[in-house]
C-alpha positions as CSV (number, residue, x, y, z in Angstrom):
1,M,0.0,0.0,0.0
2,V,1.3,3.5,-1.0
3,Y,0.1,6.6,0.7
4,V,-0.2,9.9,-1.3
5,P,0.3,13.0,0.7
6,V,-2.5,15.7,0.4
7,L,-1.2,19.2,-0.1
8,T,-3.2,21.9,1.9
9,D,-2.4,25.4,3.0
10,T,-1.7,25.7,6.7
11,I,-2.0,28.9,8.7
12,Y,0.6,29.3,11.4
13,E,0.0,32.0,14.1
14,N,2.3,33.1,16.8
15,E,1.9,36.0,19.2
16,Y,4.9,38.0,20.6
17,V,5.2,40.8,23.1
18,A,6.9,43.8,21.5
19,E,7.2,47.6,21.6
20,I,7.5,49.6,18.4
21,V,9.8,52.6,18.7
22,S,10.1,55.2,16.0
23,K,13.5,56.0,14.4
24,Q,13.3,59.6,15.5
25,R,11.5,61.2,18.4
26,V,10.6,64.8,18.1
27,E,9.5,67.2,20.8
28,I,7.3,70.1,19.8
29,R,7.1,73.3,21.8
30,T,5.3,76.6,21.0
31,K,6.7,80.1,21.1
32,V,3.5,81.4,22.7
33,K,1.8,80.4,25.9
34,G,-1.8,79.1,25.8
35,F,-4.1,76.2,25.9
36,I,-4.4,73.7,23.1
37,E,-7.7,74.4,21.3
38,K,-7.7,71.6,18.7
39,L,-5.6,68.6,17.9
40,Y,-5.4,67.7,14.2
41,V,-3.4,64.4,14.5
42,D,-3.2,61.7,17.1
43,E,0.0,60.4,18.6
44,G,1.7,57.8,16.4
45,H,0.1,59.0,13.1
46,F,2.2,59.8,10.1
47,V,2.4,63.5,9.4
48,K,3.7,65.4,6.4
49,Q,6.0,68.5,6.6
50,G,3.9,71.6,7.0
51,Q,0.8,69.7,8.2
52,I,-1.0,71.4,11.1
53,L,-0.6,69.4,14.3
54,F,-2.5,71.5,16.8
55,S,-3.7,75.0,17.4
56,I,-3.5,77.1,20.5
57,N,-6.3,79.3,21.8
58,N,-5.5,82.8,20.4
59,R,-8.6,84.8,21.4
60,E,-6.5,86.9,23.9
61,L,-3.9,87.6,21.2
62,Q,-6.6,88.6,18.7
63,K,-7.9,91.1,21.2
64,E,-4.4,92.5,21.8
65,Y,-4.1,92.8,18.0
66,Q,-7.4,94.7,17.8
67,K,-6.3,97.0,20.6
68,A,-2.9,97.7,18.9
69,E,-4.7,98.3,15.6
70,A,-7.1,100.8,17.3
71,S,-4.3,102.6,19.1
72,Y,-2.3,102.9,15.8
73,K,-5.3,104.3,14.0
74,S,-6.0,106.7,16.8
75,V,-2.4,108.1,16.9
76,L,-2.5,108.5,13.1
77,A,-5.6,110.7,13.5
78,E,-3.9,112.7,16.2
79,L,-0.8,113.0,14.0
80,K,-2.8,114.3,11.1
81,S,-4.4,116.9,13.3
82,A,-1.0,117.9,14.7
83,E,0.5,118.3,11.2
84,I,-2.4,120.6,10.2
85,E,-1.9,122.6,13.4
86,L,1.9,122.8,12.6
87,M,1.2,124.1,9.1
88,N,-1.0,126.8,10.5
89,T,1.6,127.6,13.1
90,K,4.3,128.0,10.4
91,I,2.0,130.4,8.5
92,L,1.5,132.4,11.7
93,F,5.2,132.3,12.5
94,D,6.1,133.5,8.9
95,K,3.8,136.5,9.5
96,N,5.5,137.2,12.9
97,I,2.3,136.6,14.8
98,I,3.6,133.9,17.1
99,S,7.0,133.1,18.6
100,K,9.6,130.6,17.4
101,A,9.2,128.7,20.6
102,E,5.5,128.0,19.8
103,L,6.5,126.7,16.4
104,E,9.1,124.4,17.9
105,I,6.6,123.1,20.5
106,N,4.2,122.1,17.6
107,Q,7.1,120.5,15.7
108,A,8.1,118.5,18.8
109,K,4.4,117.4,19.2
110,V,4.4,116.1,15.6
111,E,7.7,114.3,16.1
112,A,6.4,112.7,19.3
113,L,3.2,111.5,17.6
114,K,5.3,110.0,14.8
115,A,7.3,108.1,17.3
116,K,4.2,106.9,19.1
117,A,2.8,105.8,15.7
118,E,5.9,103.7,15.0
119,E,5.6,102.2,18.5
120,Y,2.0,101.2,18.0
121,L,2.8,99.8,14.5
122,A,5.7,97.7,16.0
123,Q,3.3,96.5,18.8
124,K,0.7,95.5,16.2
125,E,3.3,93.6,14.1
126,Q,4.7,91.9,17.2
127,V,1.2,90.6,18.1
128,A,0.7,89.5,14.5
129,I,3.9,87.5,14.7
130,Q,2.7,85.8,17.9
131,L,-0.7,85.0,16.2
132,A,1.2,83.2,13.5
133,F,2.7,80.8,16.1
134,C,-0.8,79.7,17.3
135,E,-1.0,77.0,14.7
136,I,1.8,74.4,15.1
137,S,2.8,72.4,12.1
138,G,5.2,69.5,11.6
């Protein structure tokens, strides 16, 4: 008697205890303080360069930006008024109606308002930079 073997597929299962570790571990920190508002990815997921990972609550910074914007616009209006006043003062000075000291006071007022406008503009730009850091990307 001759036996003929029967060919069949066999499934072989084995379980192992293991831990998967990435090749590279990256720690992400923000440049602004705040609470995480929304997570766009979960831990362990693949991300592409430039993909948004999470966003930070930026309502406070938005209010600061609005305040800086309003201050800037306000000082520009004051500056325009002071420049008109300076023009009128120059006319009066040329006609010897007012003293040179009064002309110089108005010139100093215009220069001070220009400096204040630059300060508020810089403040506004600084807050805009901070707002840009509220969305963290990979």
